[in-house]
C-alpha positions in Angstrom: -9.0 40.5 9.8 -7.7 36.8 11.5 -4.9 35.2 11.1 -4.6 31.4 12.1 -1.6 29.0 12.2 -1.5 25.4 13.1 0.3 24.7 16.3 3.5 22.7 16.4 2.3 18.9 16.7 4.5 16.0 17.8 5.9 13.7 15.2 3.0 10.9 16.9 0.6 12.8 15.9 1.7 13.7 12.1 3.2 10.4 11.7 3.1 6.5 12.7 5.4 3.6 12.1 2.0 1.9 10.7 2.0 2.1 7.3 -1.1 1.1 4.5 0.2 0.0 0.8 -2.7 0.1 -1.6 -1.7 -1.9 -4.6 -3.6 -1.9 -7.6 -3.9 -5.2 -10.1 -1.1 -6.8 -8.1 0.5 -10.3 -8.4 -2.3 -13.0 -6.5 1.0 -14.7 -5.7 2.1 -12.0 -2.4 1.7 -13.1 0.4 3.2 -11.2 3.9 6.5 -12.5 4.2 7.1 -11.0 0.4 6.0 -7.3 1.8 7.9 -7.8 5.0 11.4 -8.8 2.5 10.3 -5.7 0.4 10.0 -3.4 3.6 12.8 -4.5 5.7 14.8 -2.7 3.4 14.0 0.2 5.4 13.9 -0.8 8.6 13.5 -3.1 11.0 9.7 -4.8 10.4 7.5 -5.7 13.1 4.0 -7.2 12.1 2.6 -7.8 8.1 -1.0 -7.7 7.3 -2.3 -8.6 4.5 -6.3 -6.7 5.2 -8.4 -7.2 1.8 -7.4 -8.6 -1.8 -8.8 -8.8 -4.7 -7.9 -8.0 -8.6 -8.6 -5.4 -8.2 -6.8 -3.8 -5.3 -4.4 -5.3 -2.2 -4.9 -3.7 0.3 -1.0 -4.0 3.2 -1.1 -3.2 6.4 3.1 -3.6 7.6 3.9 -2.2 11.2 7.9 -0.7 11.2 9.9 -0.6 14.1 10.0 3.1 15.1 8.7 5.8 13.0 12.1 7.1 11.5 11.8 3.4 10.0 8.2 3.9 8.6 9.5 7.3 7.6 11.8 6.2 5.3 9.9 3.4 3.6 6.7 5.9 2.8 9.5 8.2 1.5 11.1 5.7 -1.2 8.3 4.6 -2.1 6.3 8.2 -2.9 9.3 8.5 -5.1 8.8 5.9 -7.3 5.8 8.0 -8.5 4.0 4.7 -9.0 0.5 4.6 -9.9 0.9 0.4 -9.2 1.4 1.0 -5.3 0.7 3.8 -2.5 1.6 4.1 0.8 0.4 6.4 3.3 0.4 6.4 7.1 -1.9 4.4 9.1 -3.0 6.1 12.9 -6.0 2.9 13.8 -4.2 0.0 16.5 -7.4 -1.6 16.7 -6.2 -3.9 12.9 -3.0 -4.5 13.6 -2.7 -4.4 18.0 0.9 -4.5 19.1 2.8 -7.6 18.9 -0.9 -8.9 18.1 1.6 -11.8 16.1 5.4 -11.7 14.9 7.1 -11.8 11.6 7.3 -15.7 11.1 3.5 -16.2 11.8 1.9 -14.1 9.4 -2.5 -13.7 9.9 -3.8 -12.9 6.3 -6.8 -12.4 5.2 -8.9 -13.9 2.0 -5.1 -14.5 1.2 -5.2 -18.4 0.0 -2.2 -18.6 -2.4 0.8 -19.9 -1.9 3.9 -17.1 -2.4 6.5 -18.0 -5.0 8.8 -15.6 -3.1 8.6 -17.8 0.2 12.4 -18.4 0.3 13.8 -14.9 -0.4 15.4 -12.5 1.4 15.6 -9.8 0.1 13.1 -8.1 -3.1 12.1 -4.7 -4.5 9.2 -2.8 -6.2 9.4 -3.6 -9.4 8.8 -7.5 -8.7 5.1 -6.4 -7.3 5.0 -4.8 -11.2 7.3 -7.2 -12.9 5.6 -10.8 -11.9 2.5 -10.0 -12.7 3.8 -12.9 -15.8 3.6 -15.2 -13.3 1.1 -17.6 -12.8 -0.7 -18.4 -9.1 0.1 -21.5 -7.7 -3.6 -22.2 -6.6 -6.6 -22.4 -8.4 -8.3 -20.2 -6.1 -10.5 -17.4 -8.1 -10.4 -14.3 -5.5 -12.8 -12.4 -5.5 -12.6 -9.0 -7.2 -15.0 -7.1 -5.4 -15.8 -6.9 -2.2 -19.8 -6.0 -2.5 -20.0 -9.7 -4.1 -21.7 -12.4 -1.9 -21.6 -15.9 -3.2 -25.6 -16.4 -1.9 -27.1 -15.1 -5.3 -30.5 -14.8 -2.5 -27.9 -11.2 -1.7 -26.4 -10.6 -4.1 -25.4 -6.5 -5.0 -24.7 -6.1 -8.5 -23.4 -3.4 -9.9 -23.0 -2.9 -14.3 -20.0 -4.2 -13.9 -19.1 -7.8 -14.3 -15.6 -9.3 -13.8 -14.3 -12.2 -16.8 -12.1 -14.0 -14.4 -10.5 -17.3 -16.4 -8.8 -15.6 -19.7 -5.9 -17.0 -21.1 -5.6 -16.8 -24.2 -2.9 -14.3 -27.1 -5.5 -14.4 -29.4 -8.0 -12.4 -27.6 -8.2 -9.1 -27.2 -11.5 -6.5 -26.2 -13.0 -6.6 -29.1 -13.1 -10.3 -29.6 -15.0 -10.5 -25.6 -16.9 -6.8 -27.1 -18.5 -9.8 -29.9 -19.5 -11.5 -26.9 -20.4 -10.2 -24.5 -22.6 -7.2 -26.6 -24.7 -10.2 -27.4 -26.2 -9.8 -24.1 -26.6 -5.5 -23.9 -25.0 -2.5 -24.7 -21.9 -2.2 -23.8 -19.7 0.6 -21.8 -15.9 0.0 -21.4 -14.1 -2.7 -22.0 -10.7 -3.0 -20.5 -8.7 -6.9 -20.7 -5.6 -7.6 -18.4 -4.7 -10.4 -20.0 -1.2 -10.5 -17.5 -3.7 -11.1 -14.8 -5.7 -13.3 -16.7 -9.3 -11.4 -16.3 -11.9 -8.2 -17.4 -13.9 -6.3 -17.0 -17.2 -5.7 -19.0 -19.1 -2.2 -17.8 -23.5 -2.4 -19.1 -25.1 0.8 -19.8 -27.8 -1.2 -17.7 -27.3 -3.5 -14.0 -29.6 -6.1 -15.0 -27.9 -6.7 -18.5 -25.0 -7.0 -16.1 -26.7 -9.0 -14.0 -28.0 -11.5 -16.7 -24.4 -11.9 -17.4 -23.6 -12.3 -14.2 -26.4 -15.1 -14.4 -26.6 -16.8 -18.2 -22.6 -17.1 -18.6 -21.3 -19.0 -15.8 -18.9 -21.7 -16.9 -17.9 -20.2 -20.4 -15.7 -22.2 -22.4 -13.7 -20.1 -25.8 -10.3 -20.9 -27.0 -8.1 -20.9 -23.5 -10.2 -19.6 -21.4 -12.9 -20.8 -19.0 -15.0 -17.8 -17.0 -16.6 -17.3 -13.6 -18.0 -14.3 -13.3 -18.2 -12.5 -10.7 -19.3 -8.2 -9.3 -17.2 -5.0 -9.7 -17.6 -1.9 -8.8 -18.6 0.6 -11.6 -15.1 2.3 -11.3 -13.0 -0.7 -11.4 -12.5 0.3 -15.0 -11.7 4.2 -14.2 -9.0 2.6 -12.0 -7.2 0.7 -14.7 -7.0 3.3 -17.2 -3.9 4.8 -18.2 -2.0 1.8 -16.6 -0.7 1.2 -20.0 1.9 -1.4 -18.8 -1.4 -3.8 -17.9 -3.1 -3.7 -21.4 -2.3 -3.1 -24.7 -3.8 -1.1 -27.1 -6.7 -3.3 -28.3 -7.4 -4.5 -24.8 -8.9 -1.7 -24.7 -12.7 -0.7 -25.7 -15.3 2.2 -25.4 -18.7 1.3 -26.9 -20.7 3.9 -28.8 -24.6 4.1 -30.2 -22.5 2.9 -33.2 -21.5 -0.1 -32.6 -24.3 -0.6 -29.9 -26.3 -4.0 -30.5 -29.8 -2.7 -29.1 -32.0 0.0 -29.8 -31.7 2.0 -26.5 -35.6 3.2 -26.9 -36.9 -0.8 -27.8 -37.6 -3.9 -25.3 -34.1 -5.8 -24.9 -34.8 -9.6 -25.3 -31.7 -10.7 -23.9 -31.0 -14.2 -25.1 -27.9 -16.8 -23.2 -25.4 -18.0 -25.2 -26.5 -20.8 -27.5 -24.7 -23.4 -30.5 -27.8 -22.0 -33.0 -26.3 -19.2 -34.2 -28.1 -16.6 -36.1 -26.0 -15.1 -39.4 -27.6 -11.7 -40.7 -27.0 -9.0 -43.0 -25.6 -11.7 -45.8 -25.7 -11.3 -49.8 -27.7 -13.2 -51.9 -25.0 -14.9 -53.1 -23.8 -15.4 -50.1 -26.6 -16.9 -48.3 -26.6 -21.0 -49.3 -25.5 -23.7 -47.4 -22.2 -24.7 -49.1 -21.1 -20.9 -48.8 -22.2 -21.2 -45.4 -20.9 -25.1 -44.3 -17.0 -23.4 -46.1 -17.1 -20.2 -44.0 -17.9 -21.4 -40.6 -16.0 -25.2 -41.0 -13.3 -23.1 -40.4 -13.8 -22.4 -36.8 -14.9 -26.1 -35.9 -17.5 -28.3 -36.3 -20.4 -27.0 -38.6 -24.2 -29.8 -37.6 -26.7 -27.8 -39.3 -26.8 -25.3 -42.0 -30.5 -23.5 -42.4 -31.6 -21.0 -44.9 -33.8 -18.2 -44.3 -34.0 -16.3 -46.8 -37.4 -13.5 -48.0 -37.5 -11.4 -51.1 -35.7 -9.0 -49.7 -33.8 -10.2 -47.0 -31.1 -12.9 -46.4 -30.1 -15.0 -43.5 -28.7 -17.8 -42.5 -28.9 -20.1 -38.9 -25.8 -22.5 -38.8 -25.1 -24.8 -35.9 -22.2 -25.7 -34.5 -20.9 -28.4 -32.5 -20.4 -27.3 -29.4 -21.1 -24.6 -27.4 -17.3 -23.1 -27.0 -16.5 -23.9 -30.6 -20.0 -21.3 -31.1 -18.8 -18.8 -28.7 -15.2 -18.6 -30.9 -17.5 -17.9 -33.9 -19.1 -15.3 -32.3 -15.7 -13.4 -31.1 -13.9 -14.7 -34.8 -16.2 -13.5 -37.2 -19.5 -10.7 -35.6 -19.2 -7.9 -37.9 -16.7 -8.9 -40.2 -17.0 -8.9 -44.2 -18.3 -11.6 -46.1 -18.6 -10.5 -50.2 -18.8 -6.9 -49.3 -20.6 -7.1 -46.1 -20.4 -7.1 -42.8 -22.4 -10.2 -41.1 -24.4 -9.8 -38.2 -23.9 -13.0 -36.1 -26.3 -13.3 -32.6 -27.3 -16.0 -30.1 -30.5 -17.5 -30.5 -33.6 -19.8 -29.8 -34.3 -21.4 -32.1 -33.7 -24.8 -33.4 -32.5 -26.4 -36.6 
């Protein structure tokens, strides 16, 4: 029987004066000076560099003056037991050559936002979590995933899309589901309202790609969205960080709620001003009733009744696509005269 014990190694091999900070769903307005202020509470800071930043994650390399200062900082951050920030030692000197830049001359990667912390001299880790409510001082939309390549010829798609630019307290995951379930069967949705984005994961990658191609710059309520792809484990990474979202901001799809039969060919249609209203009762399926119901959400330009012997349906045309999207969000699967009406986009004209 053999026994084995690790040799005693010097501290320089166990530890490092460089720390790697990983933040989940960080505020958009963090800059290197902010992290310098945060880490200087635990010892002298030499260099700070933001390695990458997205809506989902920010990775920051911090060079402390010595190993002891790095150990103090890591111990303090570990004691927080926070899901928002993780700290680890970093051994690779290639990313931050010693003396490559100093405090006061910051270098960042993909850091194009202004900071509200410019004149702060001290800060705390709680600010990272709580200051997520403040709006960024730049309209630059940062990509959620480094997998996204702007050129459509080279784009690497996933099953998950990020809706950037979500605003409005009236929005929740269910209303987003009512809109985006038109483009495929949805696995999960999470809305991070304080960060102004949502993630929608489809069961199939081609459905997410359809959304990427056909739903850019949609406007509804206070939102005007741009769409990027996200890693398929993005929602799982955010699940459980319940200070970032409300219960109604998380939605899980099922076969009972899917719009499409997975065994049949799916015909996906882009958003349209004309909406198809089905599952109506005969008493509801008339122009006057449709006009009364949907004029609450905007200007109804036209109504067309499509009744047959056993099916009662209508087409309605809203004045703008924005109004049509809001009707979809608010009225799909709502009860009208004792039936849950179904609303979908259509290529039909009125």
